[in-house]
C-alpha positions as CSV (number, residue, x, y, z in Angstrom):
1,M,27.6,-1.3,53.3
2,T,30.4,-3.8,52.5
3,V,33.8,-2.5,51.4
4,N,36.2,-4.9,49.7
5,V,39.8,-4.0,49.4
6,L,41.3,-5.6,46.3
7,P,44.9,-5.6,45.2
8,V,45.6,-4.3,41.7
9,T,49.3,-5.2,41.7
10,D,51.4,-7.8,43.5
11,A,54.3,-7.1,45.8
12,K,56.7,-6.8,42.8
13,G,54.5,-4.2,41.1
14,A,53.1,-6.5,38.4
15,V,49.4,-5.7,37.5
16,T,47.3,-8.6,38.7
17,N,43.9,-7.1,38.1
18,A,43.9,-5.0,34.9
19,D,40.1,-4.4,35.1
20,M,40.4,-2.7,38.6
21,L,43.3,-0.6,37.3
22,V,41.1,0.8,34.5
23,A,38.2,1.1,36.9
24,A,40.3,3.1,39.4
25,E,41.1,5.9,36.9
26,T,38.1,8.1,37.5
27,V,38.6,8.1,41.3
28,H,42.3,8.5,41.0
29,R,41.9,11.5,38.8
30,Q,39.7,13.2,41.4
31,L,42.7,13.0,43.7
32,R,45.4,13.6,41.1
33,P,43.9,15.6,38.1
34,H,47.4,16.2,36.7
35,L,47.8,12.5,35.7
36,P,48.6,12.1,32.0
37,E,46.1,11.0,29.4
38,D,47.7,7.5,29.3
39,Y,46.7,6.6,32.8
40,V,47.4,2.8,32.5
41,G,50.8,3.5,30.9
42,R,51.8,6.0,33.6
43,M,50.7,3.8,36.4
44,K,52.7,0.9,35.0
45,E,55.8,3.1,35.1
46,V,55.0,3.9,38.7
47,F,54.6,0.2,39.5
48,A,57.9,-0.6,37.7
49,G,59.5,1.8,40.2
50,G,58.4,-0.3,43.2
51,A,54.9,1.0,43.9
52,E,51.8,-1.2,44.6
53,M,48.1,-0.4,44.2
54,A,44.9,-1.5,45.9
55,V,41.4,-0.2,45.5
56,A,38.3,-0.1,47.8
57,V,35.2,-1.4,46.1
58,V,31.7,-0.6,47.2
59,A,28.7,-2.1,45.4
60,G,30.9,-3.1,42.5
61,Q,32.3,0.4,42.0
62,V,35.8,1.7,42.9
63,A,35.4,4.1,45.8
64,G,39.0,4.6,46.9
65,V,42.5,4.2,45.6
66,A,45.8,3.6,47.4
67,V,49.2,3.7,45.7
68,F,52.0,2.9,48.1
69,R,55.6,1.6,48.5
70,V,56.8,-0.7,51.3
71,L,60.2,0.5,52.6
72,E,62.4,-1.1,55.2
73,K,64.6,1.2,57.3
74,T,67.2,0.3,59.8
75,H,67.3,3.7,61.6
């Protein structure tokens, strides 16, 4: 089984793969069922706040979702 990890956003939070963002919704809702009906709109708000997204794709289907932020600390 081949797993491909594809970015959905760039490092600035801009959506670079709109098709994968839409395809991620079903899997993401399994993890976060409270997400609002306007999934794409809500995720764009999250991305505007500095988050990024990547998806794991198996046999052409989204199998995993990661939403993350990169933070630098000087502690």
